[in-house]
N, C-alpha and C positions, 0 to 999 in steps of 0.2 A: 943695373943702369938703365934705365928703360931709352928705350931705340921706336923707331917711328914705324909704319909702314903704309907704302903706298899702291894699291893696284892700281893702276893708270895706265891706258892704254890710248895716246893722244897722236891722229894722224894729221899732218900739216903738209902736202910739200912734201920734202925730208923729213918730219920734225920725228925724231923719237920721244922716249921719259928714261927720266932717269930718277931715280930716288932719292937719292945720296945725293955732295957733292963730296970732295977728300977729304972738308975734313967731319965729315960724316951725318955736317948738316941735314935741316927734312928743307927738300926742294923739290918742286917740276923742274927737269930739265929741256932744251931740247938742243934740237942743231942747229945753227946759227946757216941764214939766209944772207945770200950772198948780197950787197946794197944796199939790205938794208937802214934806215933809219930808228931802230928805234924797233922796240915791240907793245901790243896793247892783252891783257890779261884779263880776261872777266874771270872768276866764280861765282855761284850758288849757291847755297847750302840747295838739304833737303825739300823743304819745304818750296823752291824757284825764288829767292828772295838771293841778290847778288849785292854778295860783299864784300868781293874787290870787284875793283876797276883801276888799273892803274896802266899808265906808259913806264913801259921801265929802258934801262938800257941795254939791255943784258938779258943773252938766249937760258936764261932759267928767274926763277923765281921765290922766295924761301917763303913756306907757309909754317914755319917754326910754330905762329900765333892760333893756327886753327888748331880746333880740340879734335875729338874722334866723331867719325862721323861721313855721309857718305854727298857729295858732294857733285856737281857739274859744271866744268872748265873749256876757255876753247882759248885761244889769242890768235894774231893778226901780226903784221907783219908791218910798219910804217913806211909812209910815202916821201918824197921830201918835206912834205907840208905839212909832215907828222899825224897825217889821217891815212886807218885803216887799209891794207892795198887788199885783203881778201883775209873773213871772218874764215877760223877750223868750224867744223861739226861741232856741239856740245857733245861731248864727251866723260861719262863715271868715271869717278875712280874715289877709292876711300882709304879713309884717315885711318890706322887701329895701332894703338899702343901693344908695343913689343916686350914685355916682362919677363924675367923666367919665372920658368913653370913651376907651382908648391903641391906639396900633397899635403896637402889640411892634417895626419894624423896616420905614419908609413906605421903599418901594424905590424904588429911582432911574431902573427904568423901568417903564412902564406896563403891567398882563397885557392882550394881544392876546386879543379878541375876534372870531373870524371873521364874515362873511355870508357865506352859501353864495346862491350863484346858482342862483335855485331857485323862479318861484313856486305849488309843491306845499309843499313843510315850510316850518317854522321853523326859525330860529337858533336853542340854544335852550341858551346859555355854562353851568358851576356856576363860581363866583368863593369865592374861598375870601377869609374877611377872620383875620386873625392880631390877636392885642393884647390889649387888659384892663380887666375895671368891665361885660363884654358883660353884658346883662338879655334877658328877654324881652321887654321892654319898648321894647328900643332900637329906636329909630327909625334908617333906611337910607336913603340916598340917593343915586341915582348919573345926575348931572346933570352939565348947562353947557350956561348961561342960562337959556332958558328953556324947552332941549330936556332930558328925561329918560328915561331907558331902565325900562322893562315891570321890574320883579323880579316873576319865579311865583311863585316862593317862597322863604321866609325859613327857614331852622331850626339855633338858638343852641342848637350842641351842648356846650358851656360855656362859663364867667366870659369864657375866651380861642380862641375862637374861634366865625364866624359865617361857614356857608355860606349861602350863597345860590345861582339857578335866575335869570339874566338871558335877556331876550328883545330880541335884534337882530336882527331879521327886517328890522325898517320904520327902523332906527334912522341915522340921519346916523354919516357915520363921523367920528374926528376924537375927542378926549381926553373924559374925565370926571372928576367930581371926584367926589371919597362923602364924605360926611355921617355922622359918629353924634352920634345924638343920644341921652340918657341925661336923664329928669324930672328936672325942676330945676336944672339943670346946663347950660353955653355946649355948642351944636355942634364936638364935631371933624369939621376940613374937612382931607383928603389930594390935592392938587393933581394930576391927573392919574393917578389911580389905575386907570382902566380906556384903553382905546384899542379904538374900533372901527373894521376894515376898511377900507378906503377903499371905493367903489361905481367902476363901471368910469365914468360917468361923470363924476365927480369927477379921475379919472386921467387922462383925457384932460383937462381944462380944464387942470391943474395944469403935464400936457408941454406946454403953450405955452408954460410960466416959464421952460424948462431951458434951462441954458447953452448958451451956442455950443461951448464947449472940449469939451461931451460932447457936442452935433454931428458936430463935426470927428473927435473921436476915432474914432464910426462909417463915414464918408465915407472918413478915412485904414484901419483895418481891411477895409472895401472893394475898394478898391487893392490891397491888399496880396493880396486871396484872388483877383485876378483875375491880378494876377501870378502868385502860385503855381497856378493853373491851367494856368497857359499855358510850365510847363515838366513834367516826371516823370523821376524816377530809375531812372538805370540799373542794369543786373543790378549793377558794379563800386560800384558808391552813389556813384559820378562823376552830376550835374544833365544831361541831356542834353533838348534845346531842340525838343520837340513840334513847330513850325512847319515845320523843317526838313526834306525828305521824306530819306526809307531810302533810298540806291539801291538796283539790283538783287541785284547780288552781296552786301548784306550783308541783306540779306533773304532770299536764301537759305540762306547761314549759317547766319540763329536759325529757318527750319526744317527744315536739317538734324537742332540741337541739340534741336529739337522734337521731334524724330519721334524720337532713341535717348534721352533720356531717361524713362526710369520715368515714368508717370501716378502725381500725388500726391496723394490721395484725403484729404481733411477730415473728418474727424468734428469734430463741433461736439457737445461734451457736453454734458451735458444740467444746464440749472440750479437745485438745490432751495433748498429755504430750508434755514438752517444753526441748526442747536441750541444751543440756550446761547451765543447770540451777539448782544450790544447790537444795536439795531438802526440802530445809527449809524455801524455796522463796514458794516453789509450795502453790500455792489455795485447797483449798480443792476436790475444784472439780478435780484438775488435778494430784492431791495425789489419787483422788478414782481414775481416768481413769488408772494409775498406777501399781493401782494394782488389777488390772480386766488387761492389758496385761501381766503384771510382773507373773505371775505360771509358779509353779514347774513344769511340761510337766513330768518328771521321775519321778518326785517321788507322787504317786497317794495314797498312802495314810496321807496325810498334805493338807491346802490351806496357807497353808502360806509362804510371798514372797520368788522369788525365790532368791532374793538380801540377803534374811538373814536366807539361810543352807548355812551351810559349806557340810553334808553328809546326805546323804536319807537310812534310812533300814528300812526292816518289820518291825516292832516294835516301833522305838524310830530315832528322827532326830538330827541333833547335828546342832548350830547355828551358825552364822559368825556375832562378833561382830566384829571386824575389827578393826573398829573406830566408831566414835558416831552415822555418819549418817546411820548403819547401822538399829544399835541396835530404835534410833530414827523412822527409818521407821514397825519396828515392832512392835513397843510402838501403832502407831499408828494402827495396822493391828488391836492390841488390841482390839486398844480408837473407831474402827467402830464394832467391832463385836458383837455380837447377847449375847456376857456373859455378866450379870452383874460387877461377882465377875473381867473380865480383862478387861471390861470399869473403872469401881471405882482402880485400880493398874495404869492404864495408867492413869489418871486424875492427879495420885501424880508425877507419873515421869515426866511428861510434867510442872510438874509445881515448879519443883525441879530442874530440867535441862532444866531450863527457858530465859541461858544467854548461844547460838544463839538461842532467840527466834522463836521456830520451828513452823510457822504458819501456814500451815495447821492442826494443835493439836490447836489451839486455836481461829479460825474458828469451826472447829466441836466440840468443849466446845461451845463455842458462838451456838451456834443452840443447841446445846442439851439441853441451859439451858431457851433458848426461849420455846421451847418443853418438858421441863421439869411436865408438869402435867402430862407426861405419865409415869412415874418415879416412880419407889416405892420413900418411903420417905428417906430409907438411903441411896439410889445412889443420892437421889435429895441434903440429907445434904454434903458429900462427893464434889456434882459437884458445892457446894456452895463455899467453903472452894476452894477445890486447884484452881479453879476457880477466885476469889480471888486474892493469890495468882499469880497466872499467870500472869494478869491483872500486877498485883504492881511493878511487880519481875526488881527489881534494880542491878542486879548481872550482 
């Protein structure tokens, strides 16, 4: 059902305004003037053309036929001769149609909002809402139970798009519902519209409830590693046990071979940032070079890649996730950080957003798995779970 809103402030002596009568019709009304012999109302459109000029008996006038738009209005009480006694000043008012807001496509998976592990900068992320019937007066709320995400700014780009900037610095992790409300309409609620990533303390509490199968998988991998370390490949491709001593004769033969062979010098090829290549097709080494070159020179309070920054302030930065590539680069930055919680968060991100596959992330996670003995048990277990999902992704 359509409803109409009139932003109108008309002052004339004791005049006030209202939008709706008791029946909910669209009208302009004011306080009756004692001894008035009727009223005269004039309305102009935004071009200054007089479109309404009527003498009426009631202290209100229907504007049901006026389309949405900006107008000017003035009124006057009539004297005994049915002439205007005194005119009010011209005042602006706007008519807009209020309909129930709609989301064009209710996403199957929530929008992930990151949490930067730093006490020096805030985490402010952009969120775009696409749908229909959005107004300047549309109320937007992101909340779960009694927890609400602070909305730093709201910009209504059009009737089909709203851009938000959301502060997740101190937010509790988990999903948040989106609620859109237009005046005189029922709220539109979208469950689990965004999700704030988990903090380190929460991931630790969740790790206690991990399944026995995951723990067994880690133990199994450790056993495989121990066995593989006891054997080394020989020159002919066969496996030779390192625990057995090499005879002096074989040792001399090996020494003779090494002296007669020409020395081989390995030249390490310099890695550069490829041009015209999608980020998801970079190698791990190429992405690392990109991070070294993509430094935000004008943002000294953070080392976050310049590509992923929208605004830089003294106490916080605003991230730029205008597309999936920007978000993926930011998650890769977390993947190679020294912060354990950032890395585990990135493991989960890439295993979930695995199509199209982000190659540098997969290569980095594989490298982490090879060096898993350097990780603590909690991160090793998370890596085992998420890397398994990443490898087997069929989406």
